[in-house]
N, C-alpha and C positions, 0 to 999 in steps of 0.2 A: 112466416118467412121460411124458405126452403134452405137446404144445405148448400145448394148451388148458389143461391143469392148471397148467403153469408160468406161463401168462398170468394165470390166476386167482390164483396165489400172489403174483405181483408186484403185482397190483392190491390184494390184501388187505394186502400189506406197506406200501403207500403210506399215509402218515399226514398227510392234508391238514389245514390249519389253518382255512381259510375255508369257510363253509357251502356255497357254490356248488361247491367242489371235493369236499366231503364228499358232496353230492347226486350229483355226476357219478360218484363211486366206487360208491355204492350202486346207482345205475341200471345201471352197467356190470356189476356182479356178478350182478344179476338178468337182464340182457339176454343175457349170454354163455351162459346155461344152454341156450339153444336151439341152440347150435353143437354139431355132432357131436364126440364125443370124439376121433376120429381125423382131424379136419380139418387140412389143411395150408395152407388159405387161408381168409380170412374176408372176406366181401363185405357191402355194405350190404343187399342183397337177403336174405341169410341172416339178418342181425340183425333185419330188419323182420318176419320170421316170418309172412309172408303179407300184411302190410299194404302199402298203396300207397305211403305216405310216412310221415314221423314224426308228422304231424298225425293221419293215419288210425290210426297205431299208438297214439297217446295216447287217441284217441276210442274205440277198439275195446276198451279194457280190458286191453291188454297190459301197461300200467304201473299206477301208482296211479290210483285213480278218485275218491276222496273229497277234497273241498276241503281239509279239515283236514290230511289226510296229505300232500298235495302242498305245502301252505303250510309245514307243519312241516319237511319235508325240504329245501325249496328256499330258504326265507327265513332271513335272519339273525334273531336274537331280536327286535330292535327292529321290524323289518318285520313279523314274525309277529304281534307284539302290535298294531302299527298297523293291520293288516288283520283284527284281532279273531279271530285264529287260523283264518283262512280264511272267516269268515262274510261279510266284505266281498269283493267281486271285486278282482282284482289291479289293474285299471285301468292307470294310467301308472306304470311302474317303469323308472327310468333314462330312456333315449331311446325306449322302446317302449311300446306300449299293448296290453294283453291283456284280452279280454272275460271270459274264464273261467280258472280255475286249470288246466283241461285244456290250454288254449292256452299258459299260462305254462310248463307242463311240457315242451313240445315242444323248445325250444332245449337243455334239459338232456339230453334223449334224444339229440339230434344230437351233442352234445359227448361223451356217454358212448360212442356208437358209434365216434366217431373215436378216442377213448381206447383202446377195445378193439383196433381195427385197428392202431393205432400200437404198442401193447404187444405184440400178437401178432407183428407183423413184427420187432420188436426181439428177442423170444425166439427166433424162427425163425432170425434171422441169427446170434445168439450160439451157438445149438446147432450150426448148420452150420459154424461157425468153430472148434469145439472140436478137431476132428481135421483132418488135412490135407484141403484142398479138392480134390476131383476132379471137374472139370466134364465132362470127356470120358473115357470108359474104352474102350480099344481092345485087342482080342486080336491079338497079332502072332505068327504062326506057331503051332506046337503047344504049346510050353512057355513062352511069354513073354506076360506081361500088362502092357501099357504104360499108364501114366497120363499123359494129356495135359493140360497147363495151359490150352491154348487150341487153337483149330482151325488156327491158322496155323503153329505150331511143333510138330513131332513130337518131343517131348522124352522122354527115358528116365528121368525121376525124378519123385518126388512133392514137393510143396511144402506147407508148413504156414504158415498166416497166422492172426493173432489177430483178435479181433472188431473191432479198429480198422483192419484192413486193412494191418497191418504184417507184413512177412515175418519169420518166426521161424527156420525150419530147412528143410533139404532132404535127402532121402534118395535113394539110388540105386535103380534098377529092381530089383524083387523077382521071384523065381520065380513062375510062373503060379499054382500052387496056393495059395501063401501070400497073394499079392495078391488073388486071387479071393475067398478066405475073408474077408479084411479088408474088401473092397468090399461083400460080402454083409452083413457085420456093420453097416456104416454105413447101408446101405439099410434094414435091419431096424430099427435103433435110431432113426433120424431120419425114416424114411418120406419121403425126398425123391426118390422115383423120377421125379417129374416134372421135376426139375432135372438128373438124371443120364442121359446118353444112352450106350448101349452099342452098338457096331457093329464 
């Protein structure tokens, strides 16, 4: 399973109660489809899918385009009926004024993008914390593979931390072949080569 797929699973599992949160979830599930399956980072530029900004994204047809559809998704039932199911322009809603439903959709897209990035980062952090964290990997001699916890201390052990940053356990230095295979497994499974430096 990729980080993207786990992010989608978490978004789908979220069960919001308010219509604005439901809209954010639906936009997020649509928006994340443009992200590559093997992505290890998500940026606003990636989610914009070629648009200049979220206003341009909304106007370009990347999201919903019909007034009825936008109003139905983004409005609570009473507001939806008040605006005659999208036949009336949104106008002043809350403290903001919107000329069109395309305009009204923009802040929902912004929040959906932020929701995706935050969820993706949380998944990535959780995955990276499942096994012992190896920030620096260093080969020492011919038959010794040393895991370093940081650049300042040349320590000969591995450490395991949980997702909350709490230390769980510590193991002694392993033979090169075993440690190398374990390191390769982590890189293959989590695809975090950009966070792991070997020298």
